[in-house]
C-alpha positions as CSV (number, residue, x, y, z in Angstrom):
1,M,23.8,-4.9,-13.9
2,T,22.6,-8.3,-14.8
3,F,21.7,-11.0,-12.2
4,Q,24.4,-13.2,-13.6
5,E,27.0,-10.5,-12.5
6,L,25.7,-10.8,-8.9
7,G,26.8,-14.4,-8.8
8,L,23.5,-15.9,-7.9
9,H,22.8,-19.7,-7.7
10,E,22.3,-21.3,-11.1
11,S,18.9,-22.7,-10.3
12,L,17.8,-19.3,-9.1
13,L,19.1,-17.7,-12.3
14,E,17.1,-20.2,-14.3
15,A,13.9,-19.2,-12.4
16,I,14.6,-15.5,-12.9
17,S,15.0,-16.1,-16.6
18,Y,11.6,-18.0,-16.8
19,M,10.0,-15.1,-14.9
20,G,11.2,-12.6,-17.5
21,F,13.7,-10.6,-15.4
22,E,16.9,-9.5,-17.0
23,K,18.6,-6.6,-15.3
24,A,18.6,-5.6,-11.7
25,T,16.7,-2.4,-10.7
26,P,18.6,0.3,-8.8
27,I,17.4,-0.9,-5.4
28,Q,18.4,-4.5,-6.2
29,E,21.8,-3.5,-7.6
30,Q,22.6,-1.5,-4.4
31,T,21.2,-3.8,-1.7
32,M,21.9,-7.3,-3.0
33,P,25.7,-7.2,-2.6
34,I,25.2,-5.9,1.0
35,I,22.8,-8.7,1.8
36,L,25.0,-11.3,0.2
37,N,27.9,-10.1,2.3
38,G,25.9,-10.7,5.5
39,D,25.6,-7.1,6.6
40,D,22.5,-5.6,8.3
41,L,20.6,-3.1,6.0
42,I,18.1,-0.3,6.2
43,A,16.7,0.6,2.8
44,C,14.3,3.3,1.8
45,A,12.6,2.7,-1.5
46,Q,9.3,3.7,-3.2
47,T,6.8,1.2,-4.2
48,G,7.3,-0.5,-7.6
49,T,11.1,-0.4,-7.5
50,G,11.6,-4.1,-7.1
51,K,12.4,-4.1,-3.4
52,T,10.8,-7.5,-2.7
53,A,13.1,-9.3,-5.1
54,A,16.0,-7.2,-3.6
55,F,15.8,-9.1,-0.4
56,L,14.3,-12.4,-1.6
57,L,17.0,-13.2,-4.3
58,P,20.1,-13.0,-2.0
59,I,18.3,-14.9,0.8
60,L,17.2,-17.7,-1.6
61,H,20.8,-17.8,-2.9
62,K,22.1,-18.4,0.7
63,L,19.5,-21.0,1.4
64,A,20.2,-22.9,-1.8
65,S,23.9,-22.9,-1.0
66,K,23.3,-24.3,2.6
67,N,20.4,-26.7,2.0
68,S,19.8,-26.9,5.7
69,H,16.0,-27.4,5.7
70,K,15.4,-25.5,8.9
71,T,13.4,-22.3,9.5
72,S,16.1,-19.8,8.8
73,T,14.2,-16.8,7.4
74,L,11.4,-14.7,9.0
75,I,9.7,-11.9,6.9
76,V,7.3,-9.7,8.9
77,V,4.8,-7.6,6.9
78,P,1.8,-5.3,7.8
79,T,-1.0,-7.0,5.8
80,R,-2.1,-10.4,4.6
81,E,-2.2,-9.2,1.0
82,L,1.5,-8.4,1.2
83,A,2.2,-11.7,2.9
84,L,0.5,-13.6,0.1
85,Q,2.2,-11.6,-2.6
86,I,5.7,-12.2,-1.1
87,D,4.9,-15.9,-0.6
88,Q,3.9,-16.2,-4.3
89,E,7.1,-14.5,-5.4
90,I,9.1,-17.0,-3.2
91,Q,7.4,-19.9,-4.9
92,G,8.2,-18.4,-8.3
93,F,11.9,-17.7,-7.6
94,S,12.5,-21.0,-5.7
95,Y,10.8,-23.2,-8.3
96,F,14.0,-25.1,-9.1
97,L,15.4,-24.8,-5.5
98,G,13.0,-27.0,-3.5
99,I,12.7,-24.4,-0.8
100,N,9.4,-24.3,1.2
101,S,7.6,-21.2,2.5
102,I,4.2,-20.3,3.9
103,A,2.2,-17.1,4.5
104,I,0.9,-16.7,8.1
105,Y,-2.0,-14.4,8.4
106,G,-5.4,-14.1,10.1
107,G,-8.9,-14.3,8.7
108,G,-9.0,-17.9,7.8
109,D,-10.8,-20.9,9.3
110,G,-9.7,-23.8,11.5
111,A,-8.1,-25.7,8.6
112,D,-6.0,-22.7,7.7
113,F,-4.8,-22.3,11.3
114,D,-3.9,-26.0,11.5
115,Q,-1.9,-25.8,8.2
116,Q,0.0,-22.8,9.6
117,R,0.7,-24.7,12.9
118,K,2.1,-27.7,11.0
119,A,4.3,-25.4,8.9
120,L,5.6,-23.6,11.9
121,S,6.3,-26.9,13.6
122,S,8.0,-28.6,10.7
123,N,11.1,-26.4,9.8
124,T,9.5,-24.6,6.8
125,E,12.5,-22.6,5.5
126,I,10.8,-19.2,5.0
127,I,8.0,-17.8,7.1
128,V,6.1,-14.7,5.8
129,A,3.9,-13.4,8.6
130,T,1.7,-10.6,9.8
131,P,2.6,-9.6,13.4
132,G,-0.7,-10.4,15.2
133,K,-1.2,-13.8,13.8
134,L,2.4,-14.8,14.3
135,I,2.2,-13.8,18.0
136,S,-1.0,-16.0,18.3
137,H,1.1,-19.0,17.2
138,L,4.1,-18.0,19.4
139,N,1.9,-17.8,22.5
140,L,0.9,-21.4,22.0
141,G,4.5,-22.5,22.5
142,Y,5.2,-24.8,19.5
143,V,7.0,-22.2,17.3
144,K,10.8,-22.7,17.3
145,F,12.9,-19.9,15.8
146,D,16.2,-21.2,17.2
147,H,17.8,-21.4,13.7
148,V,16.5,-18.1,12.2
149,E,19.4,-16.4,10.5
150,H,17.5,-13.7,8.6
151,L,14.9,-11.2,9.8
152,I,13.2,-9.0,7.2
153,L,10.9,-6.2,8.2
154,D,9.1,-5.1,5.0
155,E,7.1,-1.8,4.9
156,A,8.3,-1.1,8.4
157,D,6.8,2.4,8.4
158,R,3.3,1.0,7.6
159,M,3.6,-1.5,10.5
160,L,4.4,1.2,12.9
161,D,1.6,3.4,11.6
162,M,-0.8,0.4,12.3
163,G,0.4,0.1,15.9
164,F,2.6,-3.0,15.6
165,Y,5.7,-1.6,17.4
166,E,5.3,-3.7,20.6
167,D,4.3,-6.8,18.5
168,I,7.5,-6.5,16.5
169,Q,9.6,-6.2,19.7
170,K,7.9,-9.3,21.1
171,I,8.5,-11.3,17.9
172,I,12.2,-10.3,18.0
173,S,12.5,-11.5,21.6
174,H,11.9,-15.1,20.2
175,L,14.8,-14.9,17.7
176,P,18.5,-15.7,18.2
177,N,20.6,-12.7,19.0
178,K,23.0,-13.5,16.2
179,R,21.2,-13.0,12.9
180,Q,21.1,-10.7,9.8
181,N,18.5,-7.9,10.0
182,L,17.0,-6.2,6.9
183,M,14.5,-3.3,7.1
184,F,12.7,-1.9,4.1
185,S,10.6,1.2,4.4
186,A,9.1,3.9,2.1
187,T,9.8,6.7,4.6
188,M,12.3,7.3,7.4
189,P,10.5,9.1,10.2
190,P,12.0,9.2,13.7
191,K,10.1,6.1,15.0
192,I,11.6,4.0,12.1
193,R,15.1,5.1,13.1
194,E,14.3,4.3,16.7
195,L,13.2,0.8,15.7
196,A,16.3,0.4,13.5
197,S,18.6,1.4,16.3
198,K,17.1,-1.3,18.5
199,T,17.1,-4.0,15.9
200,L,19.9,-3.5,13.4
201,V,23.6,-3.8,14.1
202,N,25.9,-1.4,12.2
203,P,23.5,-1.3,9.2
204,K,24.4,-0.2,5.8
205,Q,22.0,2.3,4.4
206,V,20.5,2.6,0.9
207,S,18.0,5.2,-0.2
208,I,16.1,5.2,-3.5
209,A,13.7,8.1,-4.5
210,I,12.1,8.7,-1.2
211,S,8.5,9.8,-1.3
212,K,8.3,10.4,-5.0
213,P,6.1,8.7,-7.6
214,S,7.6,6.8,-10.5
215,E,8.5,9.0,-13.5
216,G,6.3,6.7,-15.5
217,V,3.1,8.0,-13.8
218,L,1.3,10.8,-15.7
219,Q,-0.4,12.7,-12.9
220,A,-3.4,15.1,-13.3
221,A,-6.1,16.5,-11.1
222,Y,-9.7,17.6,-11.7
223,L,-11.1,20.5,-9.7
224,V,-14.6,19.1,-8.9
225,E,-17.1,19.3,-6.0
226,D,-18.4,16.1,-4.5
227,P,-21.8,16.1,-6.2
228,H,-20.1,16.0,-9.6
229,K,-17.5,13.4,-8.9
230,P,-19.6,10.3,-9.9
231,A,-20.5,11.8,-13.3
232,L,-16.9,12.8,-13.9
233,I,-15.7,9.2,-13.2
234,R,-18.3,7.8,-15.6
235,H,-17.1,10.3,-18.2
236,L,-13.4,9.5,-17.7
237,L,-14.0,5.7,-18.0
238,R,-16.1,6.1,-21.1
239,D,-13.3,8.3,-22.6
240,K,-10.7,5.6,-22.1
241,P,-12.2,2.3,-23.5
242,N,-8.7,0.8,-24.0
243,Y,-7.9,0.9,-20.3
244,S,-8.6,-2.6,-19.1
245,R,-7.4,-2.4,-15.5
246,I,-8.5,0.6,-13.4
247,I,-8.4,1.2,-9.6
248,I,-10.5,3.8,-7.9
249,F,-9.3,4.6,-4.3
250,S,-11.7,6.0,-1.7
251,S,-11.0,7.0,1.8
252,T,-14.0,5.2,3.4
253,K,-15.8,1.9,3.0
254,R,-19.1,3.6,2.6
255,Q,-17.8,5.5,-0.4
256,V,-16.6,2.3,-1.9
257,N,-20.1,0.9,-1.9
258,E,-21.6,4.2,-3.3
259,I,-19.0,4.4,-6.1
260,V,-19.7,0.7,-7.1
261,R,-23.4,1.5,-7.2
262,T,-23.1,4.6,-9.3
263,L,-21.0,2.8,-11.9
264,S,-23.3,-0.2,-12.1
265,G,-25.2,-0.5,-15.4
266,E,-22.1,0.3,-17.5
267,N,-20.9,-2.3,-20.0
268,Y,-18.0,-3.4,-17.8
269,T,-17.6,-5.2,-14.4
270,V,-17.0,-3.1,-11.3
271,E,-16.2,-4.6,-7.9
272,G,-15.4,-3.2,-4.5
273,I,-12.8,-4.2,-1.9
274,S,-12.7,-3.1,1.7
275,S,-12.2,-4.6,5.1
276,D,-15.9,-5.6,5.2
277,L,-15.0,-8.6,2.9
278,D,-13.3,-11.7,4.2
279,Q,-10.0,-12.8,2.9
280,K,-11.3,-15.3,0.4
281,E,-13.7,-12.8,-1.2
282,R,-10.9,-10.2,-1.5
283,E,-8.6,-12.8,-3.1
284,E,-11.3,-13.8,-5.6
285,I,-11.8,-10.2,-6.6
286,I,-8.1,-9.6,-7.1
287,N,-7.8,-12.7,-9.2
288,R,-10.7,-11.6,-11.4
289,F,-9.0,-8.2,-11.7
290,R,-5.7,-9.8,-12.7
291,S,-7.4,-12.0,-15.3
292,N,-9.3,-9.0,-16.8
293,K,-12.7,-10.4,-15.9
294,T,-13.2,-7.2,-13.8
295,R,-12.3,-3.9,-15.4
296,V,-12.7,-1.6,-12.4
297,V,-11.9,-2.2,-8.7
298,V,-13.0,0.3,-6.1
299,A,-11.0,0.0,-2.9
300,T,-9.9,1.6,0.3
301,D,-6.2,1.8,1.1
302,V,-6.2,-1.9,1.6
303,L,-4.9,-2.1,-2.0
304,S,-2.6,0.9,-1.9
305,R,0.3,-1.2,-0.5
306,G,1.4,-4.7,-0.9
307,V,-0.6,-5.9,-3.8
308,D,1.4,-6.3,-7.0
309,I,-0.9,-6.2,-10.1
310,K,0.9,-5.6,-13.3
311,E,-0.3,-3.3,-16.1
312,I,-2.7,-1.2,-14.2
313,N,-3.6,1.6,-16.7
314,L,-5.3,4.1,-14.5
315,V,-5.6,5.0,-10.8
316,I,-8.3,7.5,-9.7
317,N,-8.3,9.1,-6.3
318,F,-11.9,9.8,-5.5
319,N,-10.7,12.1,-2.8
320,V,-7.4,13.5,-1.8
321,P,-5.5,11.2,0.7
322,G,-5.0,12.8,4.1
323,D,-1.3,11.8,4.0
324,G,1.2,12.5,1.2
325,E,2.7,9.0,1.6
326,D,-0.7,7.4,1.0
327,Y,-0.9,9.4,-2.2
328,V,2.5,8.1,-3.4
329,H,1.5,4.5,-2.6
330,R,-1.9,4.8,-4.2
331,I,-0.6,6.0,-7.5
332,G,2.3,3.6,-7.3
333,R,-0.1,0.8,-8.2
334,T,0.3,2.0,-11.8
335,A,3.5,2.4,-13.8
336,R,5.2,-0.5,-12.0
337,A,8.9,-1.0,-12.9
338,D,9.5,0.4,-16.4
339,S,5.8,0.7,-17.5
340,T,3.7,3.8,-17.7
341,G,0.3,4.7,-16.3
342,V,-2.1,7.5,-15.5
343,A,-3.1,8.8,-12.0
344,I,-6.0,11.2,-11.6
345,T,-7.1,12.9,-8.4
346,L,-10.5,14.5,-7.9
347,V,-10.0,17.6,-5.7
348,N,-12.9,19.6,-4.2
349,S,-12.6,23.0,-2.5
350,D,-11.9,21.6,0.9
351,E,-9.1,19.4,-0.4
352,M,-7.1,22.0,-2.2
353,F,-4.8,22.8,0.7
354,D,-4.0,19.1,1.4
355,F,-3.4,18.5,-2.3
356,H,-1.0,21.4,-2.4
357,Q,0.9,19.9,0.5
358,I,1.3,16.7,-1.5
359,E,2.7,18.7,-4.4
360,K,5.3,20.1,-2.1
361,L,6.2,16.6,-0.8
362,I,6.7,15.1,-4.3
363,E,8.2,18.4,-5.6
364,K,5.9,18.6,-8.5
365,D,3.2,20.9,-9.7
366,I,0.4,18.6,-11.0
367,T,-1.7,19.7,-13.9
368,K,-5.2,20.8,-12.8
369,Q,-8.1,20.6,-15.2
370,K,-11.7,21.8,-15.1
371,I,-14.6,19.4,-15.5
372,P,-16.6,19.3,-18.8
373,T,-19.3,22.0,-18.8
374,Q,-22.0,19.4,-19.3
375,I,-21.1,17.9,-15.9
376,G,-20.9,21.2,-13.9
377,I,-18.7,24.1,-12.9
378,S,-15.3,23.6,-11.4
379,P,-14.2,25.5,-8.3
380,E,-11.3,27.9,-8.6
381,W,-8.0,26.7,-7.5
382,N,-7.3,28.1,-4.0
383,P,-4.6,26.1,-2.1
384,T,-4.6,28.5,0.9
385,R,-8.1,27.5,1.9
386,R,-8.3,25.1,4.8
387,K,-11.2,22.9,5.7
388,Q,-13.1,24.1,8.8
389,N,-13.9,21.6,11.5
390,N,-17.0,21.6,13.7
391,F,-15.4,24.0,16.2
392,G,-14.8,26.8,13.7
393,R,-11.1,26.3,13.6
394,S,-9.0,25.5,10.6
395,K,-7.0,22.3,10.4
396,S,-3.9,24.1,11.7
397,G,-5.8,25.0,14.9
398,S,-5.9,28.7,14.4
399,K,-9.1,30.7,14.5
400,P,-10.4,31.8,11.2
401,A,-10.7,35.5,10.4
402,N,-13.9,37.1,11.9
403,N,-15.4,38.1,8.6
404,R,-19.0,37.0,9.3
405,P,-21.7,39.5,8.4
406,K,-23.7,41.3,11.0
407,P,-26.9,39.6,12.1
408,N,-30.0,40.3,10.0
409,N,-33.0,40.6,12.1
410,N,-35.3,39.9,9.1
411,A,-33.5,36.7,8.2
412,K,-35.2,33.4,8.6
413,P,-34.4,31.4,11.7
414,Q,-31.8,28.7,11.3
415,G,-33.4,25.4,10.4
416,S,-36.1,26.9,8.3
417,S,-36.7,25.6,4.8
418,G,-34.8,28.5,3.3
419,D,-31.6,27.6,5.2
420,K,-31.4,23.9,4.7
421,P,-27.9,23.0,3.3
422,K,-27.8,21.2,0.0
423,K,-26.9,17.5,0.4
424,K,-23.6,16.4,-1.1
425,F,-23.4,13.1,-2.9
426,F,-21.0,11.7,-0.2
427,K,-20.3,12.8,3.3
428,K,-16.7,13.7,3.7
429,K,-14.9,11.8,6.3
430,K,-11.1,12.0,7.0
431,T,-9.9,8.5,7.5
432,S,-7.2,6.3,5.9
433,G,-9.8,3.6,5.1
434,T,-7.9,1.0,7.2
435,S,-7.0,0.8,10.9
436,P,-5.1,-1.6,13.1
437,N,-8.4,-3.3,13.9
438,A,-9.6,-3.6,10.3
439,S,-9.8,-7.1,8.9
440,N,-6.8,-6.7,6.6
441,T,-4.6,-6.8,9.7
442,D,-4.2,-9.3,12.5
443,K,-3.8,-7.1,15.5
């Protein structure tokens, strides 16, 4: 279906044409008529399907037709990166419409706060905001949402994961009871359905490819222990000189710094992004990455959602994400829309069980390869093995089988030089890389 067939405003169609869009994606084709009709909507769609345009285009069409110049639309998102991305898309789509918008997020200085305050006080048509920062403005009493007609909750599952449930409810309490509500989420766990039942009124439902990567992503895995991962990454990047945009995801900020250091000295630029950087530094790195000044960005999950960078050739997971949905979002940075890309995950012995669970989630057996012999020896694939925690229990909580050998009275005491464990390149730490208190949020 073309955008002309959807009956959008002529100036909006002109902007769409300038931006190079021709046909609506499946999520756009199914949701836009519902939104244009004024119904509430709950939509489940994977990253890269065009869901942002799916709600922006019909909302902009409505605003262009009314020309009321009042704050009529509130879009609530989990991170500042996503707020900035959506605001940029609004500016592109509304180029010929004269519609104003602003991104409201934390991490700025006093001048940024003052600019946000003025926008919230002067009937800016569209507000895109992170929950924590918006509540800071609401608490000061000058924000008036009396004319809000549209509430959009984007990446609602992510917001709930980050602990924003109560914040969302507080924001909703400042809105008129009569409004159109749109909720977009990558997954539909019970807590999302609970939020939907309290927020949406007789919603229509649309579901597009839940929890599965784009067909354009070529997925592979290398069986490799941690000490050999840095050398393998260097080998992979040297083997793919034509790949100009590469993201390496790590589960911890410390690993980000280690990976950047181990790749230094190559004939390309490598930069790291984590919540340790302030917003301006992160935006500068992303802009250099977009303009091909930086070939490789190493990041925590701060980049796995909400940052739309086109033509990413390769995504490397330095370690297996602890959650299958995080895996889908990480590799969703490549193969956006109709393009193709490569996603490689480095899997050590302790990560095989988790990786097998991801395969079950996405209903796909991913090709597993051994590392080159000049780098080292790969462990054998054994997805039944579970990582042991410090209390001698598996991740499932059950006690491991008691197969320990009998004590040897002639053995060296523990802690002697003969029993020192070998140091790994990185210490494994199970974490998502971001938290509700990390600097990419506002809570």
